[in-house]
Z-matrix of the N, CA and C atoms (Angstrom, degrees):
N
C 1 1.499
C 2 1.531 1 108.93
N 3 1.319 2 115.59 1 -39.53
C 4 1.448 3 119.66 2 -178.53
C 5 1.457 4 113.92 3 -66.19
N 6 1.397 5 114.70 4 -35.87
C 7 1.504 6 116.02 5 178.66
C 8 1.465 7 111.90 6 -69.61
N 9 1.324 8 118.76 7 -30.86
C 10 1.488 9 120.88 8 176.62
C 11 1.582 10 107.46 9 -70.02
N 12 1.189 11 119.05 10 -35.14
C 13 1.496 12 119.54 11 179.38
C 14 1.472 13 111.63 12 -69.54
N 15 1.336 14 116.42 13 -42.52
C 16 1.509 15 121.04 14 176.16
C 17 1.486 16 109.04 15 -62.30
N 18 1.335 17 121.33 16 -43.68
C 19 1.469 18 122.52 17 179.11
C 20 1.529 19 111.69 18 -64.72
N 21 1.341 20 116.39 19 -39.33
C 22 1.426 21 120.64 20 177.24
C 23 1.534 22 110.86 21 -63.55
N 24 1.384 23 118.87 22 -40.66
C 25 1.449 24 122.25 23 177.60
C 26 1.543 25 111.19 24 -64.11
N 27 1.356 26 117.44 25 -36.95
C 28 1.450 27 120.15 26 176.86
C 29 1.525 28 108.76 27 -68.32
N 30 1.307 29 121.07 28 -44.81
C 31 1.544 30 120.26 29 -177.59
C 32 1.511 31 107.85 30 -64.49
N 33 1.334 32 119.93 31 -46.74
C 34 1.502 33 116.98 32 -176.28
C 35 1.565 34 108.50 33 -71.87
N 36 1.309 35 122.14 34 -29.11
C 37 1.375 36 123.69 35 176.26
C 38 1.538 37 110.57 36 -59.58
N 39 1.413 38 114.50 37 -46.50
C 40 1.479 39 117.34 38 177.74
C 41 1.544 40 110.14 39 -66.07
N 42 1.377 41 117.81 40 -35.05
C 43 1.492 42 117.12 41 175.90
C 44 1.492 43 109.55 42 -63.12
N 45 1.299 44 118.13 43 -43.06
C 46 1.441 45 118.58 44 -179.05
C 47 1.537 46 114.17 45 -64.42
N 48 1.326 47 113.57 46 -33.84
C 49 1.482 48 116.50 47 176.59
C 50 1.460 49 114.58 48 -66.48
N 51 1.383 50 121.19 49 -23.95
C 52 1.386 51 121.32 50 -178.34
C 53 1.569 52 112.20 51 -92.38
N 54 1.200 53 117.20 52 0.78
C 55 1.482 54 120.75 53 177.96
C 56 1.456 55 108.42 54 -62.16
N 57 1.334 56 118.44 55 161.68
C 58 1.454 57 123.76 56 -175.48
C 59 1.571 58 113.33 57 -83.75
N 60 1.326 59 116.22 58 -20.80
C 61 1.404 60 117.19 59 175.47
C 62 1.603 61 110.95 60 -139.06
N 63 1.291 62 113.93 61 165.92
C 64 1.445 63 118.87 62 -178.67
C 65 1.560 64 110.81 63 -68.06
N 66 1.312 65 119.69 64 -34.70
C 67 1.452 66 123.47 65 -179.59
C 68 1.565 67 106.72 66 -69.91
N 69 1.361 68 117.89 67 -40.18
C 70 1.450 69 117.45 68 178.47
C 71 1.478 70 112.69 69 -67.38
N 72 1.307 71 118.87 70 -33.84
C 73 1.419 72 125.58 71 177.30
C 74 1.595 73 111.49 72 -63.59
N 75 1.304 74 113.93 73 -47.34
C 76 1.468 75 120.28 74 178.01
C 77 1.540 76 109.89 75 -61.65
N 78 1.288 77 114.37 76 -48.74
C 79 1.523 78 117.28 77 177.86
C 80 1.471 79 111.16 78 -59.17
N 81 1.252 80 119.69 79 -49.19
C 82 1.390 81 122.82 80 175.55
C 83 1.571 82 115.65 81 -50.23
N 84 1.352 83 111.31 82 -49.88
C 85 1.477 84 118.54 83 178.05
C 86 1.485 85 112.56 84 -61.54
N 87 1.377 86 117.59 85 -43.76
C 88 1.393 87 121.00 86 176.67
C 89 1.584 88 119.87 87 -59.94
N 90 1.336 89 110.46 88 -49.82
C 91 1.436 90 121.00 89 -174.71
C 92 1.554 91 115.11 90 -84.97
N 93 1.375 92 115.33 91 -16.23
C 94 1.422 93 120.27 92 177.38
C 95 1.543 94 111.20 93 -103.48
N 96 1.287 95 117.20 94 -22.83
C 97 1.481 96 119.62 95 -173.53
C 98 1.503 97 112.59 96 -121.34
N 99 1.286 98 118.96 97 -61.87
C 100 1.417 99 123.98 98 -168.61
C 101 1.529 100 111.14 99 -61.19
N 102 1.378 101 117.58 100 -56.02
C 103 1.509 102 122.10 101 -178.98
C 104 1.430 103 113.44 102 -64.63
N 105 1.387 104 121.81 103 -46.26
C 106 1.454 105 117.90 104 -177.77
C 107 1.574 106 111.37 105 -73.51
N 108 1.274 107 119.84 106 -33.94
C 109 1.468 108 118.59 107 176.37
C 110 1.486 109 112.43 108 -71.58
N 111 1.330 110 116.55 109 -36.42
C 112 1.465 111 117.24 110 179.68
C 113 1.533 112 109.64 111 -66.26
N 114 1.353 113 117.95 112 -40.20
C 115 1.468 114 121.23 113 174.97
C 116 1.552 115 110.90 114 -63.67
N 117 1.217 116 118.76 115 -45.99
C 118 1.421 117 122.92 116 -179.19
C 119 1.543 118 111.83 117 -61.20
N 120 1.333 119 115.31 118 -48.22
C 121 1.474 120 117.60 119 -177.76
C 122 1.590 121 109.24 120 -67.39
N 123 1.297 122 114.96 121 -33.99
C 124 1.511 123 114.96 122 177.01
C 125 1.521 124 114.32 123 -64.57
N 126 1.428 125 110.89 124 -42.83
C 127 1.469 126 114.67 125 177.49
C 128 1.507 127 113.09 126 -66.19
N 129 1.322 128 116.79 127 -39.34
C 130 1.511 129 126.23 128 178.90
C 131 1.503 130 110.87 129 -61.63
N 132 1.363 131 117.79 130 -34.92
C 133 1.428 132 120.89 131 -176.63
C 134 1.526 133 116.59 132 -88.38
N 135 1.287 134 116.76 133 0.25
C 136 1.443 135 121.02 134 -175.68
C 137 1.558 136 111.86 135 -62.53
N 138 1.306 137 118.64 136 -40.62
C 139 1.410 138 119.18 137 179.21
C 140 1.543 139 114.80 138 -65.28
N 141 1.391 140 115.46 139 -36.98
C 142 1.458 141 119.61 140 174.75
C 143 1.502 142 112.74 141 -65.42
N 144 1.328 143 116.14 142 -39.96
C 145 1.413 144 117.97 143 179.30
C 146 1.537 145 113.31 144 -64.63
N 147 1.300 146 112.67 145 -40.45
C 148 1.510 147 115.79 146 178.81
C 149 1.519 148 110.79 147 -64.48
N 150 1.360 149 117.55 148 -40.75
C 151 1.452 150 122.40 149 -179.86
C 152 1.445 151 112.12 150 -64.69
N 153 1.390 152 116.50 151 -40.33
C 154 1.487 153 119.64 152 174.93
C 155 1.481 154 112.17 153 -62.16
N 156 1.321 155 118.32 154 -46.11
C 157 1.456 156 124.13 155 177.01
C 158 1.495 157 110.18 156 -55.96
N 159 1.300 158 115.48 157 -47.90
C 160 1.540 159 118.19 158 -178.44
C 161 1.556 160 109.95 159 -61.76
N 162 1.368 161 114.78 160 -44.55
C 163 1.437 162 119.34 161 -179.79
C 164 1.557 163 111.77 162 -60.22
N 165 1.311 164 117.12 163 -41.73
C 166 1.433 165 123.60 164 178.78
C 167 1.579 166 109.44 165 -60.83
N 168 1.297 167 111.62 166 -49.46
C 169 1.510 168 118.46 167 179.37
C 170 1.524 169 111.23 168 -58.39
N 171 1.352 170 115.09 169 -44.57
C 172 1.477 171 118.39 170 179.45
C 173 1.544 172 112.99 171 -64.88
N 174 1.346 173 113.55 172 -36.30
C 175 1.497 174 118.00 173 178.41
C 176 1.474 175 106.83 174 -67.79
N 177 1.262 176 120.16 175 -40.03
C 178 1.526 177 122.17 176 -176.69
C 179 1.558 178 106.38 177 -66.69
N 180 1.389 179 116.41 178 -40.70
C 181 1.462 180 118.55 179 179.49
C 182 1.576 181 108.86 180 -63.33
N 183 1.361 182 113.65 181 -44.35
C 184 1.459 183 114.48 182 -179.01
C 185 1.479 184 113.88 183 -63.17
N 186 1.329 185 114.77 184 -37.29
C 187 1.500 186 118.48 185 179.34
C 188 1.487 187 109.03 186 -66.61
N 189 1.356 188 118.33 187 -40.34
C 190 1.468 189 120.95 188 -179.24
C 191 1.501 190 110.76 189 -65.89
N 192 1.328 191 121.84 190 -34.97
C 193 1.444 192 124.99 191 178.07
C 194 1.564 193 108.99 192 -68.87
N 195 1.303 194 119.35 193 -33.24
C 196 1.430 195 117.98 194 -177.58
C 197 1.548 196 110.60 195 -84.39
N 198 1.316 197 120.86 196 -28.30
C 199 1.416 198 122.48 197 176.18
C 200 1.484 199 108.44 198 -127.25
N 201 1.320 200 120.77 199 104.57
C 202 1.520 201 120.18 200 -174.05
C 203 1.492 202 111.88 201 -74.95
N 204 1.329 203 116.84 202 -2.92
C 205 1.528 204 113.97 203 177.48
C 206 1.487 205 110.33 204 -81.91
N 207 1.328 206 121.37 205 -11.14
C 208 1.414 207 119.99 206 175.82
C 209 1.503 208 112.58 207 -79.62
N 210 1.338 209 119.58 208 124.45
C 211 1.500 210 120.67 209 -178.03
C 212 1.525 211 108.75 210 -68.93
N 213 1.351 212 117.73 211 154.37
C 214 1.412 213 120.22 212 -179.68
C 215 1.526 214 109.50 213 -101.33
């Protein structure tokens, strides 16, 4: 997935470089690269975030069971 993102950044970067003005190049890069890739990476990372959250909650539960002085 990362190699696809890097390739897309390269392609859109070249597209932005061929624009007629600097503003058009920046807008092209933002709307064709930064926003779509940011959204895609956020959606793709949802499962990992959930798994990390579950692992942290389980670790907190395990720690609370070992030491009853720790509030839940």
